[in-house]
N, CA, C, O and the ligand as a Tripos MOL2 file, in Angstrom:
@<TRIPOS>MOLECULE
protein
  269   267    68     0     0
PROTEIN
NO_CHARGES

@<TRIPOS>ATOM
      1 N           0.8380   -1.2050    0.0000 N.3       1 MET1
      2 CA          0.0000    0.0000    0.0000 C.3       1 MET1
      3 C           0.8680    1.2480    0.0000 C.2       1 MET1
      4 O           1.8840    1.3210    0.6910 O.2       1 MET1
      5 N           0.4500    2.2130   -0.7810 N.am      2 ARG2
      6 CA          1.1520    3.4870   -0.7760 C.3       2 ARG2
      7 C           0.6950    4.3380    0.3990 C.2       2 ARG2
      8 O          -0.4160    4.1970    0.9090 O.2       2 ARG2
      9 N           1.5730    5.2050    0.7970 N.am      3 LYS3
     10 CA          1.2010    6.1680    1.8200 C.3       3 LYS3
     11 C           0.1380    7.1090    1.2660 C.2       3 LYS3
     12 O           0.1700    7.4940    0.0970 O.2       3 LYS3
     13 N          -0.7990    7.4680    2.1310 N.am      4 THR4
     14 CA         -1.8560    8.3770    1.6900 C.3       4 THR4
     15 C          -1.7420    9.7290    2.3770 C.2       4 THR4
     16 O          -2.6930   10.5090    2.3900 O.2       4 THR4
     17 N          -0.5720   10.0020    2.9460 N.am      5 GLY5
     18 CA         -0.4150   11.2470    3.6770 C.3       5 GLY5
     19 C          -0.3400   12.4590    2.7820 C.2       5 GLY5
     20 O          -0.7930   13.5390    3.1610 O.2       5 GLY5
     21 N           0.2260   12.2980    1.5980 N.am      6 ALA6
     22 CA          0.3940   13.4350    0.7110 C.3       6 ALA6
     23 C          -0.9330   13.8220    0.0810 C.2       6 ALA6
     24 O          -1.7670   12.9740   -0.2390 O.2       6 ALA6
     25 N          -1.1020   15.1030   -0.0850 N.am      7 THR7
     26 CA         -2.3000   15.6040   -0.7420 C.3       7 THR7
     27 C          -1.9270   16.0210   -2.1550 C.2       7 THR7
     28 O          -1.2880   17.0510   -2.3680 O.2       7 THR7
     29 N          -2.3350   15.2110   -3.1040 N.am      8 ARG8
     30 CA         -2.0320   15.5300   -4.4860 C.3       8 ARG8
     31 C          -3.0920   16.4550   -5.0490 C.2       8 ARG8
     32 O          -4.2900   16.2290   -4.8790 O.2       8 ARG8
     33 N          -2.6430   17.4830   -5.7120 N.am      9 ILE9
     34 CA         -3.5760   18.4070   -6.3400 C.3       9 ILE9
     35 C          -3.1800   18.6020   -7.7970 C.2       9 ILE9
     36 O          -2.0340   18.3700   -8.1830 O.2       9 ILE9
     37 N          -4.1320   19.0250   -8.5800 N.am     10 ILE10
     38 CA         -3.8560   19.4290   -9.9530 C.3      10 ILE10
     39 C          -4.2230   20.8920  -10.0940 C.2      10 ILE10
     40 O          -5.3370   21.3060   -9.7720 O.2      10 ILE10
     41 N          -3.2580   21.6730  -10.5870 N.am     11 VAL11
     42 CA         -3.4860   23.0940  -10.8120 C.3      11 VAL11
     43 C          -3.7990   23.2890  -12.2920 C.2      11 VAL11
     44 O          -2.9630   23.0380  -13.1600 O.2      11 VAL11
     45 N          -5.0200   23.7410  -12.5590 N.am     12 PHE12
     46 CA         -5.4450   23.9660  -13.9350 C.3      12 PHE12
     47 C          -5.3340   25.4500  -14.2780 C.2      12 PHE12
     48 O          -5.6140   26.3180  -13.4510 O.2      12 PHE12
     49 N          -4.9220   25.7200  -15.5060 N.am     13 CYS13
     50 CA         -4.9450   27.0840  -16.0020 C.3      13 CYS13
     51 C          -6.3820   27.5880  -15.9980 C.2      13 CYS13
     52 O          -7.3160   26.8500  -16.3110 O.2      13 CYS13
     53 N          -6.5420   28.8570  -15.6390 N.am     14 LYS14
     54 CA         -7.8860   29.4060  -15.5500 C.3      14 LYS14
     55 C          -8.5390   29.5330  -16.9280 C.2      14 LYS14
     56 O          -9.7640   29.5460  -17.0550 O.2      14 LYS14
     57 N          -7.7000   29.6250  -17.9420 N.am     15 ASP15
     58 CA         -8.2290   29.7300  -19.2950 C.3      15 ASP15
     59 C          -8.5250   28.3270  -19.8220 C.2      15 ASP15
     60 O          -7.6070   27.5430  -20.0620 O.2      15 ASP15
     61 N          -9.7940   28.0200  -19.9990 N.am     16 TYR16
     62 CA        -10.1680   26.6670  -20.4030 C.3      16 TYR16
     63 C          -9.6630   26.3250  -21.7900 C.2      16 TYR16
     64 O          -9.5120   25.1480  -22.1190 O.2      16 TYR16
     65 N          -9.3970   27.3340  -22.6090 N.am     17 ARG17
     66 CA         -8.8760   27.0500  -23.9470 C.3      17 ARG17
     67 C          -7.4210   26.6110  -23.8820 C.2      17 ARG17
     68 O          -6.9270   25.9310  -24.7820 O.2      17 ARG17
     69 N          -6.7360   27.0040  -22.8060 N.am     18 CYS18
     70 CA         -5.3460   26.6120  -22.6120 C.3      18 CYS18
     71 C          -5.3010   25.2530  -21.9170 C.2      18 CYS18
     72 O          -4.6480   24.3190  -22.3830 O.2      18 CYS18
     73 N          -6.0090   25.1660  -20.7960 N.am     19 SER19
     74 CA         -6.1660   23.9310  -20.0310 C.3      19 SER19
     75 C          -4.8400   23.2840  -19.6490 C.2      19 SER19
     76 O          -4.7570   22.0750  -19.4310 O.2      19 SER19
     77 N          -3.8090   24.1160  -19.5740 N.am     20 HIS20
     78 CA         -2.5410   23.6190  -19.0570 C.3      20 HIS20
     79 C          -2.7320   23.2290  -17.5960 C.2      20 HIS20
     80 O          -3.4080   23.9320  -16.8440 O.2      20 HIS20
     81 N          -2.1370   22.1110  -17.1970 N.am     21 ASN21
     82 CA         -2.2790   21.6970  -15.8030 C.3      21 ASN21
     83 C          -1.0170   21.0130  -15.3280 C.2      21 ASN21
     84 O          -0.2440   20.4590  -16.1100 O.2      21 ASN21
     85 N          -0.8350   21.0710  -14.0190 N.am     22 VAL22
     86 CA          0.3510   20.4760  -13.4250 C.3      22 VAL22
     87 C          -0.0260   19.8810  -12.0730 C.2      22 VAL22
     88 O          -0.8010   20.4610  -11.3120 O.2      22 VAL22
     89 N           0.5380   18.7190  -11.7960 N.am     23 GLN23
     90 CA          0.2830   18.0880  -10.5020 C.3      23 GLN23
     91 C           1.2660   18.5990   -9.4620 C.2      23 GLN23
     92 O           2.4400   18.8290   -9.7520 O.2      23 GLN23
     93 N           0.7670   18.7700   -8.2550 N.am     24 MET24
     94 CA          1.6130   19.2330   -7.1650 C.3      24 MET24
     95 C           1.2880   18.4510   -5.9040 C.2      24 MET24
     96 O           0.2950   17.7280   -5.8280 O.2      24 MET24
     97 N           2.1460   18.6170   -4.9320 N.am     25 ASP25
     98 CA          1.9110   18.0320   -3.6240 C.3      25 ASP25
     99 C           1.6260   19.1640   -2.6460 C.2      25 ASP25
    100 O           2.5090   19.9690   -2.3500 O.2      25 ASP25
    101 N           0.4050   19.2260   -2.1470 N.am     26 ALA26
    102 CA         -0.0070   20.3410   -1.2990 C.3      26 ALA26
    103 C           0.2540   20.0800    0.1690 C.2      26 ALA26
    104 O          -0.0310   20.9320    1.0100 O.2      26 ALA26
    105 N           0.7920   18.9180    0.4890 N.am     27 SER27
    106 CA          0.9720   18.5860    1.9030 C.3      27 SER27
    107 C           2.0660   19.4270    2.5490 C.2      27 SER27
    108 O           2.1530   19.5160    3.7740 O.2      27 SER27
    109 N           2.9070   20.0490    1.7030 N.am     28 ARG28
    110 CA          3.9750   20.8810    2.2480 C.3      28 ARG28
    111 C           3.4540   22.2530    2.6600 C.2      28 ARG28
    112 O           4.1320   22.9880    3.3780 O.2      28 ARG28
    113 N           2.2490   22.5980    2.2050 N.am     29 TRP29
    114 CA          1.7090   23.9020    2.5500 C.3      29 TRP29
    115 C           1.2820   23.9220    4.0050 C.2      29 TRP29
    116 O           0.8290   22.9080    4.5360 O.2      29 TRP29
    117 N           1.4230   25.0690    4.6520 N.am     30 PRO30
    118 CA          0.9430   25.1850    6.0360 C.3      30 PRO30
    119 C          -0.5680   24.9900    6.1030 C.2      30 PRO30
    120 O          -1.2860   25.1500    5.1160 O.2      30 PRO30
    121 N          -1.0240   24.6380    7.3090 N.am     31 ASP31
    122 CA         -2.4420   24.3350    7.4810 C.3      31 ASP31
    123 C          -3.3420   25.5410    7.2280 C.2      31 ASP31
    124 O          -4.4980   25.3990    6.8330 O.2      31 ASP31
    125 N          -2.7850   26.7380    7.4670 N.am     32 ASP32
    126 CA         -3.6350   27.9190    7.3340 C.3      32 ASP32
    127 C          -3.7060   28.4320    5.8980 C.2      32 ASP32
    128 O          -4.3490   29.4470    5.6310 O.2      32 ASP32
    129 N          -3.0480   27.7340    4.9750 N.am     33 VAL33
    130 CA         -3.1320   28.1140    3.5720 C.3      33 VAL33
    131 C          -4.3600   27.4560    2.9610 C.2      33 VAL33
    132 O          -4.5000   26.2330    2.9750 O.2      33 VAL33
    133 N          -5.2370   28.2800    2.4300 N.am     34 ARG34
    134 CA         -6.4180   27.7480    1.7650 C.3      34 ARG34
    135 C          -6.1880   27.7140    0.2610 C.2      34 ARG34
    136 O          -5.5010   28.5630   -0.3080 O.2      34 ARG34
    137 N          -6.7760   26.7190   -0.3530 N.am     35 ILE35
    138 CA         -6.6410   26.5900   -1.8050 C.3      35 ILE35
    139 C          -7.1690   27.8340   -2.4930 C.2      35 ILE35
    140 O          -6.6130   28.2880   -3.4930 O.2      35 ILE35
    141 N          -8.2610   28.3900   -1.9440 N.am     36 SER36
    142 CA         -8.8400   29.5860   -2.5580 C.3      36 SER36
    143 C          -7.8940   30.7820   -2.4510 C.2      36 SER36
    144 O          -8.0170   31.7540   -3.1960 O.2      36 SER36
    145 N          -6.9400   30.6940   -1.5070 N.am     37 ASP37
    146 CA         -5.9740   31.7790   -1.3580 C.3      37 ASP37
    147 C          -4.8590   31.6920   -2.4000 C.2      37 ASP37
    148 O          -4.3600   32.7110   -2.8770 O.2      37 ASP37
    149 N          -4.4780   30.4710   -2.7440 N.am     38 VAL38
    150 CA         -3.3380   30.3150   -3.6440 C.3      38 VAL38
    151 C          -3.7540   30.2310   -5.1040 C.2      38 VAL38
    152 O          -2.9270   30.4210   -5.9960 O.2      38 VAL38
    153 N          -5.0180   29.9510   -5.3550 N.am     39 GLU39
    154 CA         -5.4820   29.8490   -6.7460 C.3      39 GLU39
    155 C          -5.1260   31.0850   -7.5740 C.2      39 GLU39
    156 O          -4.6240   30.9420   -8.6880 O.2      39 GLU39
    157 N          -5.3740   32.3060   -7.0550 N.am     40 PRO40
    158 CA         -5.0830   33.4890   -7.8770 C.3      40 PRO40
    159 C          -3.5960   33.7600   -8.0460 C.2      40 PRO40
    160 O          -3.2060   34.5970   -8.8600 O.2      40 PRO40
    161 N          -2.7570   33.0540   -7.2800 N.am     41 ARG41
    162 CA         -1.3230   33.3640   -7.2860 C.3      41 ARG41
    163 C          -0.5740   32.6360   -8.3870 C.2      41 ARG41
    164 O           0.5220   33.0450   -8.7710 O.2      41 ARG41
    165 N          -1.1490   31.5750   -8.8890 N.am     42 PHE42
    166 CA         -0.4620   30.8300   -9.9350 C.3      42 PHE42
    167 C          -0.5310   31.5670  -11.2610 C.2      42 PHE42
    168 O          -1.5550   32.1500  -11.6160 O.2      42 PHE42
    169 N           0.5720   31.5280  -11.9790 N.am     43 VAL43
    170 CA          0.6210   32.1070  -13.3140 C.3      43 VAL43
    171 C           0.9580   30.9880  -14.2920 C.2      43 VAL43
    172 O           1.9460   30.2740  -14.1170 O.2      43 VAL43
    173 N           0.1420   30.8450  -15.3060 N.am     44 CYS44
    174 CA          0.3320   29.7670  -16.2770 C.3      44 CYS44
    175 C           1.6410   29.9590  -17.0280 C.2      44 CYS44
    176 O           1.9500   31.0530  -17.5020 O.2      44 CYS44
    177 N           2.4040   28.8720  -17.1280 N.am     45 THR45
    178 CA          3.6880   28.9690  -17.8210 C.3      45 THR45
    179 C           3.5180   28.8390  -19.3250 C.2      45 THR45
    180 O           4.4710   29.0440  -20.0770 O.2      45 THR45
    181 N           2.3160   28.4990  -19.7710 N.am     46 VAL46
    182 CA          2.0810   28.3330  -21.2040 C.3      46 VAL46
    183 C           1.5030   29.6130  -21.8180 C.2      46 VAL46
    184 O           2.0370   30.1410  -22.7940 O.2      46 VAL46
    185 N           0.3990   30.1050  -21.2290 N.am     47 CYS47
    186 CA         -0.2610   31.2670  -21.8260 C.3      47 CYS47
    187 C          -0.0020   32.5430  -21.0230 C.2      47 CYS47
    188 O          -0.3050   33.6390  -21.4940 O.2      47 CYS47
    189 N           0.5550   32.4130  -19.8160 N.am     48 GLY48
    190 CA          0.9240   33.5850  -19.0390 C.3      48 GLY48
    191 C          -0.2200   34.2040  -18.2700 C.2      48 GLY48
    192 O          -0.0520   35.2470  -17.6380 O.2      48 GLY48
    193 N          -1.3870   33.5710  -18.3140 N.am     49 LYS49
    194 CA         -2.5290   34.1110  -17.5770 C.3      49 LYS49
    195 C          -2.3610   33.8660  -16.0810 C.2      49 LYS49
    196 O          -1.8350   32.8370  -15.6570 O.2      49 LYS49
    197 N          -2.8150   34.8260  -15.3010 N.am     50 ARG50
    198 CA         -2.7730   34.6850  -13.8540 C.3      50 ARG50
    199 C          -4.0840   34.0880  -13.3670 C.2      50 ARG50
    200 O          -5.1610   34.4330  -13.8530 O.2      50 ARG50
    201 N          -3.9730   33.1800  -12.3910 N.am     51 GLY51
    202 CA         -5.1610   32.5550  -11.8360 C.3      51 GLY51
    203 C          -5.2310   31.0930  -12.2200 C.2      51 GLY51
    204 O          -4.7040   30.6810  -13.2530 O.2      51 GLY51
    205 N          -5.8820   30.3170  -11.3840 N.am     52 SER52
    206 CA         -5.9180   28.8830  -11.6160 C.3      52 SER52
    207 C          -7.1310   28.2720  -10.9370 C.2      52 SER52
    208 O          -7.7790   28.8960  -10.0970 O.2      52 SER52
    209 N          -7.4150   27.0550  -11.3180 N.am     53 ASN53
    210 CA         -8.4130   26.2520  -10.6200 C.3      53 ASN53
    211 C          -7.7130   25.0150  -10.0780 C.2      53 ASN53
    212 O          -7.0620   24.2840  -10.8240 O.2      53 ASN53
    213 N          -7.8450   24.7870   -8.7900 N.am     54 ILE54
    214 CA         -7.1340   23.6920   -8.1540 C.3      54 ILE54
    215 C          -8.1250   22.6010   -7.7620 C.2      54 ILE54
    216 O          -9.1780   22.8690   -7.1830 O.2      54 ILE54
    217 N          -7.7640   21.3780   -8.0900 N.am     55 ARG55
    218 CA         -8.5870   20.2400   -7.6850 C.3      55 ARG55
    219 C          -7.7030   19.2100   -7.0080 C.2      55 ARG55
    220 O          -6.5570   18.9930   -7.4010 O.2      55 ARG55
    221 N          -8.2440   18.5970   -6.0110 N.am     56 SER56
    222 CA         -7.4850   17.5730   -5.3130 C.3      56 SER56
    223 C          -7.6300   16.2420   -6.0370 C.2      56 SER56
    224 O          -8.6730   15.9520   -6.6230 O.2      56 SER56
    225 N          -6.5940   15.4510   -5.9930 N.am     57 VAL57
    226 CA         -6.5920   14.1590   -6.6700 C.3      57 VAL57
    227 C          -6.9470   13.0690   -5.6850 C.2      57 VAL57
    228 O          -7.9340   12.3550   -5.8640 O.2      57 VAL57
    229 N          -6.1500   12.9410   -4.6530 N.am     58 ASP58
    230 CA         -6.4170   11.9720   -3.6050 C.3      58 ASP58
    231 C          -6.9460   12.7070   -2.3890 C.2      58 ASP58
    232 O          -6.2880   13.6060   -1.8660 O.2      58 ASP58
    233 N          -8.1060   12.3360   -1.9480 N.am     59 VAL59
    234 CA         -8.6290   12.9070   -0.7120 C.3      59 VAL59
    235 C          -8.3260   11.9370    0.4130 C.2      59 VAL59
    236 O          -8.8450   10.8210    0.4320 O.2      59 VAL59
    237 N          -7.4880   12.3580    1.3500 N.am     60 PRO60
    238 CA         -7.1410   11.4540    2.4390 C.3      60 PRO60
    239 C          -8.3710   11.1230    3.2580 C.2      60 PRO60
    240 O          -9.2210   11.9890    3.4660 O.2      60 PRO60
    241 N          -8.4870    9.9090    3.7220 N.am     61 PRO61
    242 CA         -9.6470    9.5140    4.5160 C.3      61 PRO61
    243 C          -9.7190   10.3080    5.8020 C.2      61 PRO61
    244 O          -8.7340   10.4500    6.5260 O.2      61 PRO61
    245 N         -10.9000   10.8190    6.0680 N.am     62 LYS62
    246 CA        -11.0780   11.6590    7.2430 C.3      62 LYS62
    247 C         -11.3650   10.8230    8.4890 C.2      62 LYS62
    248 O         -11.1250   11.2590    9.6150 O.2      62 LYS62
    249 N         -11.8710    9.6380    8.2710 N.am     63 MET63
    250 CA        -12.2890    8.8540    9.4290 C.3      63 MET63
    251 C         -11.0960    8.1550   10.0670 C.2      63 MET63
    252 O         -10.1880    7.6710    9.3900 O.2      63 MET63
    253 N         -11.1340    8.1210   11.3850 N.am     64 GLY64
    254 CA        -10.0810    7.4440   12.1140 C.3      64 GLY64
    255 C         -10.4630    6.0090   12.4250 C.2      64 GLY64
    256 O         -11.4240    5.4680   11.8770 O.2      64 GLY64
    257 N          -9.7110    5.4210   13.2940 N.am     65 THR65
    258 CA         -9.9690    4.0390   13.6670 C.3      65 THR65
    259 C         -10.7280    3.9420   14.9980 C.2      65 THR65
    260 O         -10.8220    2.8740   15.6020 O.2      65 THR65
    261 N         -11.2580    5.0730   15.4300 N.am     66 GLY66
    262 CA        -11.9820    5.0890   16.6940 C.3      66 GLY66
    263 C         -11.0640    5.3770   17.8530 C.2      66 GLY66
    264 O          -9.8410    5.2810   17.7440 O.2      66 GLY66
    265 N         -11.6710    5.7300   18.9620 N.am     67 GLY67
    266 CA        -10.8610    6.0200   20.1350 C.3      67 GLY67
    267 C         -10.4500    7.4240   20.0590 C.2      67 GLY67
    268 O          -9.7500    7.9110   20.9460 O.2      67 GLY67
    269 ZN         -2.6140   28.7060  -19.6550 Zn       68 ZN68
@<TRIPOS>BOND
     1     1     2 1
     2     2     3 1
     3     3     4 2
     4     3     5 am
     5     5     6 1
     6     6     7 1
     7     7     8 2
     8     7     9 am
     9     9    10 1
    10    10    11 1
    11    11    12 2
    12    11    13 am
    13    13    14 1
    14    14    15 1
    15    15    16 2
    16    15    17 am
    17    17    18 1
    18    18    19 1
    19    19    20 2
    20    19    21 am
    21    21    22 1
    22    22    23 1
    23    23    24 2
    24    23    25 am
    25    25    26 1
    26    26    27 1
    27    27    28 2
    28    27    29 am
    29    29    30 1
    30    30    31 1
    31    31    32 2
    32    31    33 am
    33    33    34 1
    34    34    35 1
    35    35    36 2
    36    35    37 am
    37    37    38 1
    38    38    39 1
    39    39    40 2
    40    39    41 am
    41    41    42 1
    42    42    43 1
    43    43    44 2
    44    43    45 am
    45    45    46 1
    46    46    47 1
    47    47    48 2
    48    47    49 am
    49    49    50 1
    50    50    51 1
    51    51    52 2
    52    51    53 am
    53    53    54 1
    54    54    55 1
    55    55    56 2
    56    55    57 am
    57    57    58 1
    58    58    59 1
    59    59    60 2
    60    59    61 am
    61    61    62 1
    62    62    63 1
    63    63    64 2
    64    63    65 am
    65    65    66 1
    66    66    67 1
    67    67    68 2
    68    67    69 am
    69    69    70 1
    70    70    71 1
    71    71    72 2
    72    71    73 am
    73    73    74 1
    74    74    75 1
    75    75    76 2
    76    75    77 am
    77    77    78 1
    78    78    79 1
    79    79    80 2
    80    79    81 am
    81    81    82 1
    82    82    83 1
    83    83    84 2
    84    83    85 am
    85    85    86 1
    86    86    87 1
    87    87    88 2
    88    87    89 am
    89    89    90 1
    90    90    91 1
    91    91    92 2
    92    91    93 am
    93    93    94 1
    94    94    95 1
    95    95    96 2
    96    95    97 am
    97    97    98 1
    98    98    99 1
    99    99   100 2
   100    99   101 am
   101   101   102 1
   102   102   103 1
   103   103   104 2
   104   103   105 am
   105   105   106 1
   106   106   107 1
   107   107   108 2
   108   107   109 am
   109   109   110 1
   110   110   111 1
   111   111   112 2
   112   111   113 am
   113   113   114 1
   114   114   115 1
   115   115   116 2
   116   115   117 am
   117   117   118 1
   118   118   119 1
   119   119   120 2
   120   119   121 am
   121   121   122 1
   122   122   123 1
   123   123   124 2
   124   123   125 am
   125   125   126 1
   126   126   127 1
   127   127   128 2
   128   127   129 am
   129   129   130 1
   130   130   131 1
   131   131   132 2
   132   131   133 am
   133   133   134 1
   134   134   135 1
   135   135   136 2
   136   135   137 am
   137   137   138 1
   138   138   139 1
   139   139   140 2
   140   139   141 am
   141   141   142 1
   142   142   143 1
   143   143   144 2
   144   143   145 am
   145   145   146 1
   146   146   147 1
   147   147   148 2
   148   147   149 am
   149   149   150 1
   150   150   151 1
   151   151   152 2
   152   151   153 am
   153   153   154 1
   154   154   155 1
   155   155   156 2
   156   155   157 am
   157   157   158 1
   158   158   159 1
   159   159   160 2
   160   159   161 am
   161   161   162 1
   162   162   163 1
   163   163   164 2
   164   163   165 am
   165   165   166 1
   166   166   167 1
   167   167   168 2
   168   167   169 am
   169   169   170 1
   170   170   171 1
   171   171   172 2
   172   171   173 am
   173   173   174 1
   174   174   175 1
   175   175   176 2
   176   175   177 am
   177   177   178 1
   178   178   179 1
   179   179   180 2
   180   179   181 am
   181   181   182 1
   182   182   183 1
   183   183   184 2
   184   183   185 am
   185   185   186 1
   186   186   187 1
   187   187   188 2
   188   187   189 am
   189   189   190 1
   190   190   191 1
   191   191   192 2
   192   191   193 am
   193   193   194 1
   194   194   195 1
   195   195   196 2
   196   195   197 am
   197   197   198 1
   198   198   199 1
   199   199   200 2
   200   199   201 am
   201   201   202 1
   202   202   203 1
   203   203   204 2
   204   203   205 am
   205   205   206 1
   206   206   207 1
   207   207   208 2
   208   207   209 am
   209   209   210 1
   210   210   211 1
   211   211   212 2
   212   211   213 am
   213   213   214 1
   214   214   215 1
   215   215   216 2
   216   215   217 am
   217   217   218 1
   218   218   219 1
   219   219   220 2
   220   219   221 am
   221   221   222 1
   222   222   223 1
   223   223   224 2
   224   223   225 am
   225   225   226 1
   226   226   227 1
   227   227   228 2
   228   227   229 am
   229   229   230 1
   230   230   231 1
   231   231   232 2
   232   231   233 am
   233   233   234 1
   234   234   235 1
   235   235   236 2
   236   235   237 am
   237   237   238 1
   238   238   239 1
   239   239   240 2
   240   239   241 am
   241   241   242 1
   242   242   243 1
   243   243   244 2
   244   243   245 am
   245   245   246 1
   246   246   247 1
   247   247   248 2
   248   247   249 am
   249   249   250 1
   250   250   251 1
   251   251   252 2
   252   251   253 am
   253   253   254 1
   254   254   255 1
   255   255   256 2
   256   255   257 am
   257   257   258 1
   258   258   259 1
   259   259   260 2
   260   259   261 am
   261   261   262 1
   262   262   263 1
   263   263   264 2
   264   263   265 am
   265   265   266 1
   266   266   267 1
   267   267   268 2
@<TRIPOS>SUBSTRUCTURE
     1 MET1         2 RESIDUE 1 A MET
     2 ARG2         6 RESIDUE 1 A ARG
     3 LYS3        10 RESIDUE 1 A LYS
     4 THR4        14 RESIDUE 1 A THR
     5 GLY5        18 RESIDUE 1 A GLY
     6 ALA6        22 RESIDUE 1 A ALA
     7 THR7        26 RESIDUE 1 A THR
     8 ARG8        30 RESIDUE 1 A ARG
     9 ILE9        34 RESIDUE 1 A ILE
    10 ILE10       38 RESIDUE 1 A ILE
    11 VAL11       42 RESIDUE 1 A VAL
    12 PHE12       46 RESIDUE 1 A PHE
    13 CYS13       50 RESIDUE 1 A CYS
    14 LYS14       54 RESIDUE 1 A LYS
    15 ASP15       58 RESIDUE 1 A ASP
    16 TYR16       62 RESIDUE 1 A TYR
    17 ARG17       66 RESIDUE 1 A ARG
    18 CYS18       70 RESIDUE 1 A CYS
    19 SER19       74 RESIDUE 1 A SER
    20 HIS20       78 RESIDUE 1 A HIS
    21 ASN21       82 RESIDUE 1 A ASN
    22 VAL22       86 RESIDUE 1 A VAL
    23 GLN23       90 RESIDUE 1 A GLN
    24 MET24       94 RESIDUE 1 A MET
    25 ASP25       98 RESIDUE 1 A ASP
    26 ALA26      102 RESIDUE 1 A ALA
    27 SER27      106 RESIDUE 1 A SER
    28 ARG28      110 RESIDUE 1 A ARG
    29 TRP29      114 RESIDUE 1 A TRP
    30 PRO30      118 RESIDUE 1 A PRO
    31 ASP31      122 RESIDUE 1 A ASP
    32 ASP32      126 RESIDUE 1 A ASP
    33 VAL33      130 RESIDUE 1 A VAL
    34 ARG34      134 RESIDUE 1 A ARG
    35 ILE35      138 RESIDUE 1 A ILE
    36 SER36      142 RESIDUE 1 A SER
    37 ASP37      146 RESIDUE 1 A ASP
    38 VAL38      150 RESIDUE 1 A VAL
    39 GLU39      154 RESIDUE 1 A GLU
    40 PRO40      158 RESIDUE 1 A PRO
    41 ARG41      162 RESIDUE 1 A ARG
    42 PHE42      166 RESIDUE 1 A PHE
    43 VAL43      170 RESIDUE 1 A VAL
    44 CYS44      174 RESIDUE 1 A CYS
    45 THR45      178 RESIDUE 1 A THR
    46 VAL46      182 RESIDUE 1 A VAL
    47 CYS47      186 RESIDUE 1 A CYS
    48 GLY48      190 RESIDUE 1 A GLY
    49 LYS49      194 RESIDUE 1 A LYS
    50 ARG50      198 RESIDUE 1 A ARG
    51 GLY51      202 RESIDUE 1 A GLY
    52 SER52      206 RESIDUE 1 A SER
    53 ASN53      210 RESIDUE 1 A ASN
    54 ILE54      214 RESIDUE 1 A ILE
    55 ARG55      218 RESIDUE 1 A ARG
    56 SER56      222 RESIDUE 1 A SER
    57 VAL57      226 RESIDUE 1 A VAL
    58 ASP58      230 RESIDUE 1 A ASP
    59 VAL59      234 RESIDUE 1 A VAL
    60 PRO60      238 RESIDUE 1 A PRO
    61 PRO61      242 RESIDUE 1 A PRO
    62 LYS62      246 RESIDUE 1 A LYS
    63 MET63      250 RESIDUE 1 A MET
    64 GLY64      254 RESIDUE 1 A GLY
    65 THR65      258 RESIDUE 1 A THR
    66 GLY66      262 RESIDUE 1 A GLY
    67 GLY67      266 RESIDUE 1 A GLY
    68 ZN68       269 GROUP 0 **** ****
């Protein structure tokens, strides 16, 4: 089994005609960083547009083992 600790995300270019995207690991970000905060900060390396849409790839299980 692979570790599920990392939070994989895909950053999509805001321009749907460009649709450039890149996978990242968001687990290195501090807890107080919200995806909605960093979305506008990305600049597409293909078309140069600022802004992005971020989607998570693996959602870590929220449920524990009890106790
Ligand atoms: Zn783009």
